[in-house]
N, C-alpha and C positions, 0 to 999 in steps of 0.2 A: 427863541429860535424854534422851539417845539410847537409854539402856537402858529407860526407861519407854515410849518409842515402840515399841521392839522388842517389849516385853511386851504392849502394847496390840494390836499387829499380830498377834502369835501368838495372843492371846485371840480376836480376830475370826476368824482362820483356823480356830481350833478350833470356834468356834460355827458357822461356815459348814460345816465338815466334818461335824459332828454333825447339823446340820440337814438336810444332804443325805442322810445315811444314814437319818435318820428318814423323810424324804419317800420314799425308795426302798422302805421297808418298809410304807408306808401301804396300797398295794393289797392286800398280804397280810393286814394287820390288818383291813381292810374286808371282805375275802373271808371270813376266819375269823369275824368278827363276824356277818356275814349268815348263814353256815352255822349258827352257834350259835343265832341267833334263830329259824331254821326248826325247830329241835328243841324249842323251848319250846311249851307248850300255848297255844292261841289264847285271847286274853282279849277279851271283849266288854264294853264299858263298861256295857251294860244287862243284864249277866248276872244281876243279882239279881231281874229281872222274869221272869215266866212267858212262855216262848216257845211259840207255837202257838195254834191256835184254841180255841174253846170246845167242850166236850163236848156231844153232842146233848141229854143230860139232866143237870141239875145234880146233883153229888154232893158229899160232904163235903170231899174233897180239893180239888176245883176251887173250891168256895166259900171255903175257907180260903186258897187261893192268890190269889183275887181280892181278898179283904179284907186279906191279909197277916197273918193270925193263925194260931195253932195250930189244928188240926182239933178239939182238945178245949177250946178257949177258952170262958170263961164269957160270959154274956150282956152283962155290962158291957164287957168287952174287945171283943166283937163290935160293940156300939153305938159305942164310941169309934173303932174302926177304920173303921166304916161312915161316920161323920161326916167323918173325915179324907179318905178315898178319894172320897167323894161331893163334898166341897167342891172338889176339884181337877177332877173329871170331870163336874160338873153341866152339863146342856145350856144353862142360862141363862148360864153362864160360858164358853161355847164348847166344852163337851164333847160327846161323841157321845150321842144318845139311846139307841142300842143298848147302849153300854157302861154307861150309867146304869141301864138295865133289868137288865143282868146283875149289877150291883152290888146293886141292890135284891133280885134273886132270890137272890143269895148270902147276903145278910143274913137274908132270910126263911127260907131253908133251914137256916142254922146256928141261928137262934133256935128254929125248930121242932124241930130234932133235937138240941138240947143240954139 
């Protein structure tokens, strides 16, 4: 019975010693982790969306970005994309009238030039 108590005590001592060594290394691990994170490229959760304002005059690239289609999309894809984007951004559903006008302008531009 005394040998099991000695083994239990040695086990607890080993766990305590290892835990103390791990805790002493934590600032170094945190510092290394933070330095590694700084070298990674910045990730923006909304990176799939177009960043920046609108061009003064609508062009094919901007119209395609607004609707989320290829610049060479056919009229059916343009109409489907327009319906999806407008459903989310319609002024009657809390969207901006300016954004809705740009969505309409993008649809008209792509339909006219495809």
